C-alpha positions in Angstrom: 74.0 47.5 110.1 71.1 49.4 111.6 70.0 52.6 110.0 69.6 55.3 112.6 66.1 56.5 113.3 66.0 60.2 113.5 63.4 62.1 115.5 61.5 64.6 113.4 62.7 68.2 114.0 60.4 71.1 114.7 60.9 72.6 111.2 61.6 69.6 109.1 58.6 70.0 106.9 58.0 73.8 106.5 55.5 74.5 103.9 57.1 76.1 100.8 55.8 79.4 99.3 53.6 78.2 96.5 53.5 81.5 94.5 55.4 80.5 91.4 55.9 81.9 87.9 55.0 79.8 84.9 58.7 79.2 84.2 59.3 77.9 87.7 56.2 75.7 87.5 57.5 74.2 84.3 60.9 73.6 85.9 59.3 71.7 88.8 57.1 69.7 86.4 60.1 68.7 84.3 62.1 67.7 87.4 59.2 65.6 88.5 58.9 63.9 85.1 62.7 63.3 85.0 62.6 61.8 88.5 59.7 59.5 87.6 60.9 58.3 84.2 64.7 58.3 84.4 66.3 58.7 87.9 63.9 56.6 90.0 63.8 53.5 87.7 67.7 53.6 87.6 67.8 53.8 91.4 65.3 50.9 91.7 67.5 48.7 89.4 70.5 49.6 91.6 68.7 48.6 94.8 67.6 45.3 93.2 71.1 44.6 92.0 72.6 45.2 95.4 69.8 43.2 97.1 70.9 40.1 95.2 74.3 40.3 96.9 73.0 38.6 100.0 72.8 39.6 103.7 71.1 43.0 104.1 72.5 43.5 107.6 76.1 43.7 106.3 75.4 45.2 102.9 76.2 48.9 103.4 75.9 49.7 99.6 72.4 48.3 99.7 71.5 50.4 102.7 72.9 53.6 101.0 71.1 52.9 97.8 67.8 52.2 99.6 68.2 55.5 101.5 68.7 57.3 98.2 65.6 55.7 96.8 63.6 56.8 99.9 64.9 60.3 99.4 63.8 60.3 95.8 60.4 59.0 96.6 60.0 61.8 99.2 61.1 64.4 96.7 58.5 63.0 94.1 55.8 63.2 96.8 56.8 66.8 97.7 56.8 67.9 94.1 53.4 66.3 93.4 51.9 68.1 96.4 53.5 71.4 95.6 52.5 71.3 91.9 48.9 70.5 92.9 48.7 73.6 95.2 50.7 76.2 93.1 49.4 79.7 92.9 50.5 81.1 89.5 51.9 84.6 89.5 50.0 86.5 86.8 49.9 90.2 87.6 46.7 91.8 86.3 46.7 95.6 86.6 49.6 98.0 86.9 48.2 100.7 89.2 48.8 98.7 92.4 51.8 96.6 93.1 51.3 92.8 93.3 53.4 89.7 93.1 55.0 89.5 89.6 55.4 93.2 89.2 58.7 95.0 88.4 58.9 98.0 90.7 61.3 101.0 90.5 61.9 102.7 93.8 64.0 105.6 94.9 65.9 105.6 98.2 68.7 108.0 99.3 68.7 109.6 95.9 69.4 106.3 94.1 66.9 104.3 92.0 66.6 100.5 92.2 64.4 98.2 90.3 63.1 95.0 91.9 61.0 92.1 90.6 58.6 90.8 93.3 58.1 87.0 93.3 57.5 84.2 95.7 60.1 83.3 98.2 61.2 80.2 96.3 62.3 82.3 93.4 63.8 85.3 95.2 67.4 86.2 94.5 68.4 89.5 96.0 71.7 89.5 94.0 69.6 89.7 90.8 67.1 92.2 92.3 64.4 89.6 92.7 62.8 90.0 96.1 60.2 87.9 97.9 56.7 89.3 98.6 57.3 88.2 102.2 60.6 90.2 102.6 60.3 93.5 104.5 60.6 95.6 101.3 58.4 93.3 99.2 55.6 93.1 101.9 55.7 96.9 102.3 55.4 97.4 98.5 52.4 95.1 97.9 49.2 97.1 97.4 51.0 100.5 96.9 51.1 102.6 93.8 53.3 105.1 91.9 54.1 108.2 94.0 53.5 106.4 97.4 56.2 106.5 100.0 56.9 103.6 102.3 59.3 103.3 105.3 61.0 99.9 105.8 62.9 99.0 108.9 66.1 97.2 107.9 68.3 96.0 110.8 69.0 99.0 112.9 67.8 101.7 110.6 64.7 102.8 108.7 64.8 103.5 104.9 62.3 105.5 103.1 61.4 104.4 99.6 59.4 106.4 97.0 57.7 104.3 94.3 58.7 105.7 90.9 57.4 103.1 88.4 55.3 100.0 88.4 55.0 97.4 85.6 
């Protein structure tokens, strides 16, 4: 059985946003350690066991296991590269908004509080927005009392910054 060769796509290896909190960095480090010490050795044993079954060309289980191992190796390399280039989110002063700050804004008479983090940790359902989102990008560098206008879909929304920190 031949494994199909896929042509690389235009966006197959987009660079991830490397702005991470200490917790997210620890999570990635733990995942890397678990992959190296537990999961990958188990997968290597499985590949070895299946290789002993004979003819590789007709051994579908071997091909699948080998593909899984390749995927694991790629994930390990990606994690190592990302961990080596991480920019830790550690906000310093509270007078100007930066990545890592919790910001309260008022729009249309309602107040909303957002935490601004990197795009890998954003979760709009929990009011965690990316610094690259329209609102996050507009808030960066602003202070309490400033007003910003953000274009969302077909309308513009005006936000007043109420609290930073």
